[in-house]
DRENFILO-609422 format. One record per residue (C-alpha): y, x, z. Coordinates in steps of 0.5 Angstrom, whole numbers, plus 500, padded with zeros to 3 digits. Layout:
BEGIN
YXZ/...
END
This chain:
BEGIN
500500500/507503498/510503504/518502503/524506506/528502512/535502509/540505514/546501516/553505513/558504519/565506519/568508526/576508524/580513529/572517530/577523534/581517539/578515545/574509545/573511537/569517539/565514544/563509539/561514534/557518538/553512542/552510534/550516531/544517536/541509534/536512528/538505524/546506523/549512519/557513521/563515518/569517522/576517520/581523523/588524522/592527527/586530531/582535529/574533528/569535533/563538533/557533531/553533526/551526526/558524524/561524517/568525518/573525513/581525513/585519511/591516512/590508514/597506512/596508505/592503501/588508496/585512503/584506506/580503499/577510500/574511506/572503507/568502500/561502500/560500508/556495512/560495517/568497520/569499528/576499527/579504533/585508530/592505533/598509535/598508543/602511549/603510556/608504560/614509558/614508551/612501552/619500555/624506551/619505544/617500544/617499536/612505535/606501537/608496531/609498524/604503523/599499527/600492523/600497516/594500517/590493520/593489514/590493509/583495512/583487514/584487506/579493504/573490508/574483505/574487498/569491498/564486501/564489508/559485512/562485520/569487522/569488529/577488532/579491539/586487540/589487548/592483553/598484553/599476550/597473556/602472562/604478566/602475572/597470574/592469581/585467577/581471571/585468565/581465559/583466551/585459551/591461556/595465552/601460551/606462545/610465551/610473551/614478555/619481554/617489554/611487550/614482544/614486538/607489540/603482543/605478536/603484532/596483535/597476535/598476528/592480527/587476530/589470525/589475519/581477522/581469522/585468516/579474512/573471515/574464512/573467506/567467507/565475505/566478513/565477519/569478524/570480531/576481535/575482542/581482547/579488551/583489559/584497560/578502558/578509561/573513561/571520557/575523552/581517554/588521554/588526561/596528561/602525564/606523557/601519554/595516558/596510561/595509568/587511569/588517565/594519568/591517575/586522574/590528571/594527578/589526583/585533579/591536578/594536585/594541590/590540597/594536602/599534597/602528595/601523588/607520586/606513584/611509579/613502581/611500589/603500587/602492587/602491580/594489578/589491571/583489570/579496568/573496563/569502562/568504556/560504556/562497557/566497551/561500546/556495549/560490548/561493541/554493539/551486542/556484537/554487530/548485532/548477534/554474532/552469527/559466526/563469521/569468526/569469534/575471540/573473546/575477552/572484555/573486561/571487568/573480570/578482577/584486578/585493582/593493585/595500582/595503590/587501590/586504584/590511587/586510593/578510590/581516585/583520591/577518594/571520588/575527588/574529595/581531596/585532601/592527598/597522600/600517596/608516594/612510592/617512587/621506586/625509580/621510576/619505569/613500571/610494568/609487573/603486572/597482575/591479571/584480571/580476564/575471564/570473560/566467560/565466553/562473551/556471556/556464552/556467545/553474546/550475552/554481554/557482561/560489563/554493567/559499570/562497577/570500578/567506583/561507579/566509573/572512577/565517580/562518572/569519570/571525574/565529574/567528565/574531567/570536573/566538566/571538560/578538562/581545563/
END
């Protein structure tokens, strides 16, 4: 009997040198049924013989079409991102290039009959303060002023995904993920988000010194370990039957910044104090995600609690960040 060779799925991971993209690409390289291509642009590719790295400016149509052509699955993790300082002082940098690149990718996925497009949205369209977890319908159309541009850009891209899904060629998964953290995140104080900045401050602080926290430490974040983001991506690719799904993906509970700093200090084993600087920029939020729909549609739930994720991240940091 003649044995037919199993054809691998051709996956494109956009932004494969970034935080989420690298974690996704390296995971799927380990799955024998996938052939992984990863894009890079400003960051140089790293050592991984299983990933076919290609340089691409995703704001240029010719580059987008070149990397999308022939792919079965596109996981779009490329983005211009940074922390609260830029959100407050230069909000436009998170809008223009992201809008252009994603629109080009969505159009190219349609033109090239890609089977599945996975798009990470975010939570900035939700009310900035809520005493209970927010579900997908809790976006009311009212957006926090500081997030106005980024939030409406993301909502517009979610609707573009839905639009193309209705044309029948490509399934689209949109997931509004909470604040992801873990290996390969940004660990510098200028560009990192709150978790990466906290770990950097703690790990670089001299023994017996104080950690400076921007604001009063009372704002709260839903923090999701990156392995749980990757597990959702895999689950969505494997299980989604409908043309379009929009779901929350988070831990489902929030932690105050003050408590987060205490947990990171405790996990580091260092003797450090905490000092709050209310003169520095901060964004007052208390957001946790209700992920009931992700469980119902995909049977997905987070597996890594915050304390375990902090421990894993600090172990990785000690081995990899100089």
